[in-house]
Phi, psi and omega in degrees: 000319185299316180298312181298317180293318180295319178296322178295318182287319192241357176053231183268011178292343180211164175251127181229143177223124180275129181219146178234175178291321177231164184252117176258359181059291184283136176279137181305133181300328177292322176298316179301314184296313184286332176285326177300328178300335179260004183080021179258118183270118179241355190298333179262359181287141175235137180273158175217160183267168174302319181298317178296321179302313178294317180299326183274003173091007175287123182271114181301333181290348178276355178261154178263332190209141170246126173261114179263128183254004175214155177301323180295318179289328176297313179300315181295318179296317179296321178296314182288333187259008183294342180260001182241154172274088187214127180278145175236123175247137176256123175247112181285087181266140177305132172267106187279353184297129178082000180270140176095142182265341180236168178302315181296321179294320178294316178300321179298319178295318179293322177297321179298314178297315178303313182292325175298315179298310181301315180297319179293319178300313181294321178296325183278319189236006178094181191291339180092167186291325182293313180293323178297319179297322181293328184265359183283000000 
């Protein structure tokens, strides 16, 4: 969700790559649904792990910042970046997987996580190109 929302907000103003501790390949359908509500397309997105990122030749030293959204990803990012001048920020975002007994309750949890991510991005980097265009 974070990569898609950031690309929607900031376009080509930055380079972002979504990486996780483990690779589940398929993006959760609830994530796809709640991001679609904001016009963020995730259905073709595939996740990859830190190990895959390294295997595919992405150089961590070419990044300025890692945003970790879970304690496990923070630990892995700190471990991988100890040899690089690279900042790691931990944002404690709700993990909505497995929350809620009904479809609507699960969607509400995913919306909460989505909104937490979006709010943190805007607080960190400003309103983004879409919001600036709306207010111009």
